[in-house]
C-alpha angles and dihedrals in degrees: 000000000000133000113286115257111261116247092211130066125259089251091052091048091049091051092048092048092049093050095042097044095043091050092048094048094050093042092050092050092046091049092051091046094051094044090052098041105037106005097246132114119240089253092053092046092051090050091049090049092052092048091045092053088068093059121210094336091069128210134266111259091230090055091052091048091050094046092052096035094233130136119265092239092051091049092047090054094048093046088050088056091049090048091053088055091052093245099118139015130207127218134172113264110256093222101041124037091202094058129080124206119213116207128190117236126218088259089053091052090049090051092051090050089052096045105038099071094055092041093051092044092052094048090046093050096044099040122004097045088056095057131070115234090250091052091047091053092047094049091045094051092048096046093042089057093048091045092052091052092048093048089059087069121085111296115256090228088069093057117103125211110251117245109244092221102044110025131054120239113271121213117213147108095311099043097200099044127075128200109261 
């Protein structure tokens, strides 16, 4: 039995491989850098950045999940890890009893200040320094358009993980999450 015939062209496959592999290489390096420099994973650091962007008012957990396109349960776990480290705190939203607001702590702000320079430097060295300004603008315009189209689809934070006993596996963009 041979390999199934691809349903995309060679040019499309080459573009996908370039995007996927470049993203993975940079993300892996950023994750290693952040683990070594500030003791957080890339995912945790990105969550902390999104919460920190909101300042002292904090940000709704669902808004953070939607901004980062992660599941609510995954975000809840990661924010719990950040909370254990004293970097964030969670409180019920004053205007909606179902919502939770995540707020960055002074220790969380200090950690961001310590981690951002190395993170930015690494991304600049691995990605931005390798592109002309014109290429950067072209890539940005293209991916912004694709991202906007994709964000019109149901938000990943609304997906529920399928029960292994009662629901069949669902294939899709998230792999492990099923629409609930």
